[in-house]
N, C-alpha and C positions, 0 to 999 in steps of 0.2 A: 711792283707797279705792273698789272695783267692787261694787257688791252685785248681786244673779240678778235685778232688776228686770224687767219687762213694759213694754212700752211699746203699752199699747193703754188708748183709754178705757173705762171702765168706766160711764159714765154725766155728766151734765148734768144740773145742777141747779139752781134758784132758787128762794129762800127770801125771802122777800119779809111785810111784814104785811097788804096786802091781796089776798090769793091771787086770789078769786075774779073780781076787774078784771082782772087781769094773766094767768089763765087763758082769761077771755075772748078780750082783746086777741092773744093768741099764736093762739087758736082764728079767729078772725078774719084776722089778718095772715099766716099761713104755712099755715092747712086744718090744723092737727091734730085729730084728734080726740080727747076727754077721757073719761077713765076716772079713777072717785074711785078714792082707796084712804084706806080708813079709821082712821084715828091716834086712834080712841077716843072722844074728844066732839068730832073734826070730823073732816073728811076733806082729803087731801092731791090731788095729779092727777098720774098720767100721763098726757103728750102724746104721742099713738099718730099713725103715719104711718095715712092713712086709702087705703095701695094692698094694705098687707100687716098692717096693725093692729099693725106691734109698736110698742112704747115706742123714745119717742125720746129724750124730757127728761122733767125732774117740775118741778113748781110747786107750793111747799110754803108752810105757816104758817109766821110766827119765833116759833112756838110749841115749848112742848115740849121736845125734841131738837134741835131747829134753832132755840131761841130767841137764842144768839149767833151767828148765822151770819149774815156780812154779803150783803147784797140786791145780790148778782150772779152773773151766769151764772158757776156754779163745774164745771170739771169734775171728774171723780173718776177718777185714771189708776190703773190695776191694775197691783197690785204683788206680787212673788211672795216677799219677805219684809219683815214690817212692821218690824220691830225692827230691821233693816242698812235702809231706808230712813228712818227716826225716828232714827237712828244720824249717816244721809250728810245728813240736813235742818241736824240742828245743826253738825256738823261744819263743811258749806261756809256755813259762816251765814245762814242760813235759820230760822225760830222757829215751834215748835208755837202754833196758836192755838186750840185744843181739847183736852181728854184724846183719847186713845183710845176713841171710841167701838161699840157691836156695831148691827150692820143685820141681822133678823132670826136667824137659827140661828147660828152660828160667825163670819160674815163680820163684820168691823171698818171701820172710819174713822175719821180724823181728818185736821183742816183745817190747810194750813199756809200759811206764808208766806216765798216767796224772798226774796233778798238786795235785789232792785228793789223788794218790797213789795206781787207780784201775788199773789194768792191762790189755791189749788187746793186739790184733798181726794188724799188715800191711799186708795186703797182695798183688802182685803185677802179675796179670795174663797175660802174654805175648798173 
């Protein structure tokens, strides 16, 4: 069963209990610049390339919509058809770890586990 997936990474995220400490760690170790992203009552962080000011990754608090995410660097892979990709996950022995969640307007993502136990997210951008 082939689906129409796009093999591109949309984003890289790390969700942790101590986001400020981890943000500062990667800012010092890698040299990323920090941009706060308001989540209402707290900020998550976009980590930007200082050369071109482009976002490279996110460091997020394990709260709200991220409360159930594991504390691992998680790639978000861009897919052309979320429903077909989800069907492939389950047909090929993977598992959905979250429900499909909204991101911004019409964008959606779901966290999955592959048959070997590795975790990533599928991301659909409208």
